C-alpha positions in Angstrom: 145.2 77.7 107.7 145.4 75.4 110.6 147.8 72.5 109.9 146.1 69.2 109.4 142.6 70.6 109.8 139.8 71.0 107.3 136.5 72.8 107.2 133.5 70.4 107.4 130.0 71.7 106.5 127.0 69.5 107.3 123.7 70.3 105.6 120.6 68.5 106.8 118.0 68.4 104.0 115.0 67.7 106.2 115.2 70.9 108.2 117.7 73.0 106.4 120.2 73.2 109.3 123.8 73.9 108.3 126.6 73.3 110.7 130.3 74.2 110.1 133.2 72.7 112.0 136.9 72.1 111.8 138.3 68.6 112.0 141.2 66.4 111.0 141.2 65.1 107.4 140.7 61.5 108.7 137.7 62.5 110.9 136.1 64.5 108.2 136.4 61.7 105.6 135.0 59.1 108.1 132.2 61.4 109.1 131.3 62.2 105.5 131.3 58.5 104.5 128.8 57.7 107.3 126.5 60.8 107.1 125.9 60.8 103.4 124.3 57.4 103.9 121.7 59.1 106.1 120.9 62.0 103.7 123.2 64.6 105.1 125.1 66.7 102.5 128.8 66.9 103.6 131.3 69.3 102.1 135.0 69.2 103.1 137.3 72.0 102.0 140.4 73.9 103.0 138.5 77.0 104.2 139.3 76.5 107.9 140.1 79.1 110.5 140.1 79.7 114.3 136.5 80.9 114.3 135.2 77.4 113.5 134.4 75.1 116.4 136.0 71.7 116.6 133.9 68.8 115.5 132.2 67.5 118.6 133.4 64.0 119.6 135.9 64.1 116.7 137.9 61.3 118.3 135.0 58.9 117.4 135.6 59.5 113.7 139.4 59.5 113.9 140.2 55.9 113.6 
């Protein structure tokens, strides 16, 4: 497990796209709060590893 990081999965209902990233807990929580309001299913869990890409522009969700 990467310290301080979580796995974030974004599932877009309208086209079925699923994206997986790693992010800080704060960024993941802020992202989830916003995106669920727009119909995106967001799952955050501890299943994080080096193979996951970092959440793009994570700094925008970190404060």
